[in-house]
C-alpha positions in Angstrom: -0.2 -0.2 0.0 3.3 2.5 1.0 4.7 1.7 -2.8 1.5 2.5 -4.0 1.0 5.9 -2.6 4.6 6.9 -3.2 4.0 6.3 -6.7 0.8 8.5 -7.2 2.5 10.8 -5.2 5.5 10.7 -7.8 3.2 10.8 -10.6 1.5 13.6 -9.5 4.8 15.6 -9.3 5.9 14.6 -12.5 2.7 16.0 -14.0 2.9 19.2 -12.3 6.4 19.8 -13.3 5.5 18.9 -16.9 4.6 22.3 -18.7 7.9 23.7 -16.9 9.9 21.0 -18.8 8.2 22.0 -22.0 9.3 25.4 -21.9 13.2 24.4 -21.4 12.8 22.3 -24.5 11.9 25.3 -26.4 14.9 27.3 -24.9 16.9 24.0 -25.7 15.6 24.3 -29.4 16.7 27.9 -29.6 20.4 26.8 -28.5 20.5 24.3 -31.0 19.0 26.2 -33.3 22.1 29.1 -32.8 24.8 26.4 -32.3 23.7 24.9 -35.9 24.0 28.2 -37.5 27.4 28.9 -36.0 28.2 25.3 -37.5 26.1 26.2 -41.0 28.0 29.4 -41.3 31.5 27.6 -40.4 30.7 25.3 -43.6 29.8 27.8 -45.7 33.4 29.6 -45.1 35.2 26.5 -45.7 33.0 26.0 -49.0 34.1 29.8 -49.9 37.5 28.7 -49.2 37.6 25.8 -51.5 40.7 24.5 -49.6 39.0 20.8 -48.8 37.5 18.3 -51.2 36.4 14.5 -51.2 35.3 13.1 -48.2 35.7 15.8 -46.0 33.6 17.8 -48.0 30.7 15.3 -48.7 30.4 14.4 -45.0 30.2 18.1 -44.1 27.7 18.9 -46.9 25.9 15.4 -44.9 26.2 16.8 -41.8 24.5 20.2 -42.8 21.2 18.5 -44.4 21.0 16.8 -41.6 21.2 19.7 -39.1 18.5 21.6 -41.4 16.2 18.4 -41.2 16.7 18.7 -37.8 15.9 22.3 -37.0 12.4 22.3 -39.5 11.6 18.9 -37.4 12.1 21.2 -34.2 10.0 24.0 -36.0 7.3 22.2 -37.1 7.1 20.6 -33.9 7.2 23.8 -31.4 4.7 25.1 -34.1 2.0 22.1 -33.5 2.7 22.9 -29.4 1.9 26.2 -30.1 -1.3 25.5 -31.6 -2.4 23.0 -28.9 -1.6 25.7 -26.6 -3.8 28.6 -28.5 -6.6 25.9 -28.8 -6.4 24.7 -24.8 -6.6 28.6 -23.9 -9.6 29.3 -25.7 
């Protein structure tokens, strides 16, 4: 019985804390966007210098495509969360 009550208490605590975690995820997404933007800028600079070629260049371009896809996914996720928040507030 005691174990069940502890489980219920933990579940309630997590339920109340989840909105705070949701906001921190958006802050983390912004930090990821800034970091990815800096990496993309560095990749663009290397492309303009033309000092590398072959597999290194292909690897950088592949990583850049992945970063851009992840950013698009984060943006879509946050847009969906915003729409759900607006619907909940009505």
